[in-house]
C-alpha positions in Angstrom: 11.9 -56.7 44.7 12.4 -53.2 46.0 12.1 -50.0 44.1 14.9 -47.5 44.6 13.5 -44.1 45.7 15.4 -40.9 45.1 16.3 -38.8 48.0 14.9 -35.3 47.3 17.7 -32.8 47.7 15.8 -29.8 46.2 16.4 -26.6 48.2 19.3 -28.1 50.3 22.7 -26.5 50.4 26.0 -28.3 50.1 29.0 -26.1 50.5 28.5 -23.3 47.9 25.9 -25.2 46.0 22.1 -24.9 46.4 20.1 -27.7 44.7 17.5 -26.3 42.3 15.9 -29.5 40.8 16.4 -33.0 39.7 18.3 -33.1 36.4 18.7 -36.8 35.3 19.9 -40.2 36.3 23.6 -40.9 35.8 23.8 -43.7 33.2 27.2 -44.8 34.5 26.3 -45.4 38.2 22.5 -44.9 38.4 22.8 -42.0 40.8 20.6 -39.0 40.6 22.1 -35.9 39.0 21.0 -32.5 40.4 21.0 -29.0 38.9 22.6 -26.7 41.4 23.4 -23.0 41.6 26.7 -22.0 43.0 27.2 -18.9 45.2 29.2 -17.4 42.3 26.1 -17.6 40.0 27.1 -20.6 37.9 24.8 -23.5 37.4 26.1 -27.1 37.3 24.8 -30.6 37.3 26.2 -32.7 40.1 26.0 -36.3 41.1 23.8 -36.5 44.3 26.1 -39.0 46.0 29.1 -36.5 45.6 26.9 -33.7 47.0 25.8 -35.7 50.1 29.3 -37.0 50.8 30.8 -33.5 50.5 33.0 -34.4 47.5 31.5 -31.6 45.4 30.9 -28.3 47.1 31.1 -25.7 44.3 31.0 -25.4 40.5 34.8 -25.3 40.5 35.2 -21.7 41.6 36.4 -22.8 45.1 39.2 -25.0 43.5 40.2 -22.0 41.4 40.4 -19.7 44.4 42.5 -22.3 46.4 44.8 -22.8 43.4 45.2 -19.1 42.9 46.0 -18.6 46.6 48.5 -21.6 46.7 50.2 -20.3 43.6 50.7 -16.9 45.0 51.8 -18.0 48.5 54.3 -20.7 47.6 57.8 -19.1 47.6 59.3 -21.5 45.0 56.4 -21.0 42.6 56.6 -17.2 42.9 60.4 -17.3 42.4 59.9 -19.4 39.2 57.2 -16.9 38.0 59.6 -14.0 38.5 62.4 -15.9 36.8 60.3 -16.5 33.7 59.0 -13.0 33.6 62.5 -11.3 33.4 62.2 -10.5 29.7 59.3 -10.2 27.4 60.7 -13.1 25.2 61.0 -15.4 28.2 57.5 -14.4 29.3 55.9 -15.2 25.9 58.0 -18.4 25.5 57.0 -19.6 29.0 53.3 -19.2 28.2 53.5 -20.9 24.8 55.8 -23.9 25.3 54.1 -27.2 25.5 55.3 -29.1 28.5 56.4 -32.7 28.3 53.6 -33.6 30.8 50.9 -32.1 28.7 48.6 -34.8 27.2 46.1 -32.6 25.5 48.5 -31.2 22.9 47.5 -27.6 23.6 49.4 -25.3 26.0 47.3 -24.4 29.1 44.5 -26.9 28.3 44.0 -30.1 30.4 41.3 -32.6 31.3 40.2 -32.6 35.0 39.1 -36.2 35.8 37.3 -35.2 39.0 34.9 -32.9 37.3 35.1 -34.6 33.8 35.6 -31.2 32.2 38.3 -29.5 30.2 40.2 -26.7 31.9 41.8 -23.7 30.3 44.4 -21.8 32.3 46.8 -19.0 31.7 49.2 -17.0 33.9 50.1 -13.4 32.8 52.5 -11.2 34.7 52.1 -13.2 37.8 48.3 -13.3 37.7 46.0 -16.2 36.9 44.0 -14.5 34.1 42.2 -17.6 32.9 41.1 -20.6 34.9 37.8 -21.9 33.6 36.2 -25.3 33.0 34.4 -26.3 29.8 32.4 -29.3 28.7 34.3 -29.6 25.4 37.9 -29.6 24.4 37.2 -27.1 21.6 35.7 -24.6 24.0 38.7 -24.8 26.3 41.1 -24.4 23.4 39.1 -21.4 22.2 39.2 -19.7 25.6 43.0 -20.3 25.8 43.6 -19.0 22.3 41.4 -15.9 23.0 43.3 -15.2 26.2 46.7 -15.5 24.4 45.5 -13.1 21.7 44.2 -10.7 24.3 47.2 -10.7 26.6 50.1 -11.5 24.3 49.0 -10.3 20.9 49.2 -12.2 17.6 52.5 -10.7 16.4 54.4 -11.9 19.6 52.6 -15.2 19.5 53.6 -15.9 15.9 57.2 -15.1 16.6 57.3 -17.4 19.7 55.6 -20.2 17.8 58.0 -19.9 14.8 60.9 -20.1 17.2 59.4 -23.2 18.8 59.0 -24.8 15.4 62.7 -24.1 14.6 63.7 -25.7 18.0 61.5 -28.7 17.4 63.0 -29.2 13.9 66.5 -29.0 15.3 65.6 -31.5 18.0 64.1 -33.9 15.4 67.2 -33.6 13.2 69.5 -34.3 16.2 67.4 -37.3 17.1 67.4 -38.6 13.6 71.2 -38.3 13.4 71.6 -40.1 16.7 69.4 -42.9 15.6 71.3 -43.2 12.3 74.6 -43.3 14.1 73.4 -46.0 16.4 72.1 -48.0 13.4 75.4 -47.7 11.5 77.4 -48.7 14.6 75.5 -52.0 15.0 
């Protein structure tokens, strides 16, 4: 019977991360977790296997930079951003409408499976003003709501949300009528 020995990664650098100390053992896979400091100053706990294999190289700041760069350099994306920022109403509506692909139920909040964290994002006037990861859903929602309040303002947000509720009610009424018509026709 052999004892597993932990490879000491203390002091080593992996991408933007410098390993500070052993943090814990991952209960899911048995790998060592390491406390690391990113070049941006954030501290994160990372699975040692992911560090050694190059799968995790930053606290998430690198991904945010790449995403920001990609968003700003893709012509179609920029065209869509310009299109949605034509009027103030379109701008606010575009930032507060829940997309059909959203599974969190909150605009601008999603779960990143790779990092196992909640992400809050928000674009404002063509700039990514919020792109942060959080350990809890509540913290991500709080950051998104605070950003909306800061950049949009509560009065405009309330008007946009009221308009959305009216649209949803109309949609539900149409759907109900359609279902009733189908049921009667059977």
